[in-house]
N, C-alpha and C positions, 0 to 999 in steps of 0.2 A: 098236246100240240107237238108235232114232230119238226125238228130243225131241218132246214134245207142244208144240203151238204156244203161245207166251206171249200171253195176252190183254192188249191195250193199248187204252186209250181216249185218243184224240188230240184235244186242244182246238185248233181252228183259229180264228184271229181276227186282227184288226189289233191292234197294240200299244195298250195302255191301254183295252181293251174289257171288263175285268172277268174276264179268264181266271184270274188268281191267286185271286181270291175264289171263283170257280166251282170251281177245282181243289181248294181247301181244303174247300169244302162237300162235294164228292164224296169227298175223301180222309178225311173224318170218318166215312164209312160203314165199318163194321168189315170189310167184304169188299173194300175198295178201298184203294189206297195212292197218294198223290200226293207227289212230292218237288219239284214245280215243273217247270221246263224240263229235259228230259233231254238237250237239246243242250248245256246247261251251258257257255256261253261267257262270258268276261269276268267271272268271279267274283272274281278277285283272289287275294291271298295267303291260303292256308289258315290262317295264323296271325293273321289280322286279320278274316277274313270270318265272319259269324255265320250259323249254321243257325237256322231258326225256333224251335228249342228254346232259343235264346239262348246256346248253347255255340259256341265256335269250331269250324268244320267239321273242323279238324285234330284236335280233341279230342272230337268227338261219337261216342258208342258206335255209333250207327246207321250212320254213314258208315264207321267202322272195320270194322263187320260187312260192309257192302257191298263194301269193298275186299278183305276176306278171301275172300268168296264169288267175287269176280271173279278172284282169284288161283287159286282151284281150277279155274277155267275157262280158265286160261292167259293172263290179262290182268294187266299192271301198271297199277293204277288208283288215281287220286286225284281226288276230286270237283273240286278247284280246277284240274285239268288233265285233264278227262274224256276228251278225244279222241273224242267221239261226234258232233260236228257234221259235216255232209256235206262241209264244206270243209276238214276236217282233212287236213294233208299235201298240199294242192292246189298245183300249179304255177301260174304266171301264166296259162298257156293254159287250165287247168281253171277257174281263178277267173273268167276272162272268159266261159266258157261257162255256168258256174253262176250268174252274176250276174242274167240276165234272169228275170223272173217266169214261172211256169208259164202256158202259153197253150194253143193248139189242139193236138190230137194230131199234126198234121203238124209243127208247130214243135218239139214234144217229140221226135218221131222224128229230126228233124235234129239237135237238141241231143245226143241220146244217141248218134247215129252219129258225130258229131264227137268226143265224149268218148271213145268206144271207140278212136279213133285214138291216144290217149295210153296208153303202157304203164304209166305211174304210176296212171292211173285204173283200168285193168284189174286192177291189183294192189290198189289202195286200196279200191275199192268192196266186194269180198267181205269184206275186213278190217272195214270200217265196219259192214256188215250184221251180221256175226257179233258184233262188239263191242256194237252197240246191242241185239241180241236178248239177249245174255248179261247186259248191264247191266239190262235190264228184268227178266230172270229173277232176278238177284241181289237187286234191290229187293223183288220179290215174295217171295222166300225169306226175306229179312231181316224183312219186315213180316208174314210168314205169311198172305199173301192170294193170290188167283188172278189179280187184275187190277190193272194199274198205270195211272195217269193221267199222260199227258205233256202239259204245257201249253206246248210249244215254239212253237206258233202258226203258224209259217211254212209256206207251201205247198210249197216245194221240198223241204224235209225230209220232209213227208208223202208226197210223190210217191214218193220212194225207199223209205220205210218200207213203203209198200203193196206194193212189189216184194219185200219180205223174206219168204222162205219160212218163217221161224221165228216170224212174228208174225201174230196174229189181231186185226185192227184194226177198231174202230168210231170214228167221228168225230163230235164235237160241235162245230158251227160256232157260235161265240159272236159275236153282232152287237150293237154298241152304237151309239147315236145318234152320228153322226160329229162333231156339234158338241161333244159332251163329249170325244171323242177328240182333236179339234183343240185344245181348251183345255188338255188334258194335254200335248200337244206344245209348246204355248206356254210352259208353266211346269211341267216335270215334277217339280221338287222339292216344289211345293205340291200337285199333283194326281195324282202317280204315284209316291209314295215314302212311307216311314214318317212318321207324324204327328210323332213325336219327332225333332227335327233331329239328335240325337246318334246315332240309329240309321240314318240315311240312308246310302245307298251300301253297304248290307250291314253296317253297323256302323262305317264309316269316318268318318261324320259329314258326308258331302258327297255329294250326288246326282251319279252319274257321267254321266248323260245331260244334255246341254245343251239349252236351249230352242231350238226351230227354227221357231216361228211357225205361224200359222193356215193359211196356204197350203200349207205342207209337210205339216202334219197332215192336211189335207183330201185331198191327193194320196195320202198313204200309206194313208188309210182306204179310198179307192176301190181303189187298186192291190192291197192285201192281200186285201180281200174278193173282188175279181174273180179273183185267183189261187186263192183257196179254191174259188170256184165252178168254175173250170177243172178242179181236181183232183177235186172231188166228181162232176163229170160223167162221170168214168171209173169210178165206184163204183156198186154196187147201192144203190138207194134204201133198202133195209132196213138198210144199214150206216152211215147218217149221219142226223143230225137237226140242225135249226137252232133256236137258242134266243136270245132277246133278253135282254141284260143287264138291261133295265128290268123284264122279267117275273121274272127271278131275284130282284130287289130287292123288287118290289111284290107278287108272288104266289109267295113262296119255297117254301112246302110243296108246293103243287100242281105247280110247275115242277120241283122236285126229284123228286117222284113220277114225273113223265113221263120224266125223265132216267134214273132208276134202273131203271124198267121197260125202257127202251131198252137200257141196259147189260146187264140180266139179273140184277140183284140185288134183294133184298127192300126195297121202299120203306119198310116199317114200321121198318126199322133206321136210318133217317136221323137225323142229329144236327144240330140248329141251333146248339148250343153248340160250333161248329166250332173255336174257338180253345182250348177246354178239352181237346179230344182231342190226344193227343201227335202232333205233326207234325215232319217234318224236311225242310222246304221251302227251296229256294234260288231266288233270282230277285227279283221285285218286292218293294219295301220294305214293302208293307202286310202281308206275312207276319209282320213283327216287331211289328205293333200288337197290343195286348191286347184291344181292343174287339171284341165279337162282334155289335155292332149291324149289321144288314143294312139299309142305307139307301141309297136312290137318290141318286147324286151328279149333280144336274142344275144345278150352279152356272153352267153356260154361259148359262142363261137371263138371268142378271143381270150376268155378267162379260164376255160378248162384246158388243162395240159393234156398231152397225148396219153400219158399214163392214166389220168383221171378218166378220159374218154374210154380207154380200154377197159378200165374197171367197170364203167357204166355198161358197156356192151356185153361184158361177161355176165353181168347180173341180169340184164334185160333180155338177152338172146333174141329169139325171133319175135318176141312181143313188141319190140321197138318198131319193127316193120308192120306187124299186125295192126297197129293203131295208125298206120299211114305215114310213117317217118322213114326217111332214107338216111344212111350213114353219111 
């Protein structure tokens, strides 16, 4: 018996681009389910990490159900150690090859050829492809939906998921003004985590990500979006769409209608009270906030100094305008 392909919507983006809010807005639709990043790395102890339902992930009935469904498919699964990241079980040789961002088809051919020389990779890749497909299926079964949203963001993961014969993938490329992204890199606890300090770091009370400065934020914004463009260049234009974080905030209903039509679900069933809907999301701290106010965060306009803005523009160059933003 052959499996029907599992439908998956992948959110590709630079970090701090609004992918968590987008995923939760999509996941509030009754025909979709979002649990955040399916790569599920660095979540921490299941006995201290909170699901967005505010229960510990080790005590959440949803995640217990997903683990049970994974077991029926032959997988020992725990959300705090999901083993779904492309680097799971990687040797130093594999890690070195998986490190560079996705680039031209020639460079990707060289990367894949060199990876194939590793017997560990030849064994691990089929395992990871099956585990990821079964994980998405288990989430869909637990949530009783056809389509799962993965907000893992990174291009290298998307590249290999697109090669997974058991997945039917559509991609939403979420782009945010890089100045806002850079501000979040400068101070992630204030601009990229739960508003309640006690809930930061997944409930640990401390943001895990350290501030890394405007220059690094700008570099990452360029690099991640360029990587996404490289992956999208290998796809049919019918299977991906670009959306701006600012449009999601300022023209929410119209933008969601566009996204739901793209995905293939009824836009009339959208829910703007997205925090009221039951969610079981792991990842970015905003999932733990109670507020359902969809408001553009453009605090960079007053909080970035002229020197910081000049640093940003020096790093991003023409790419800032290429993605639709004016100085």
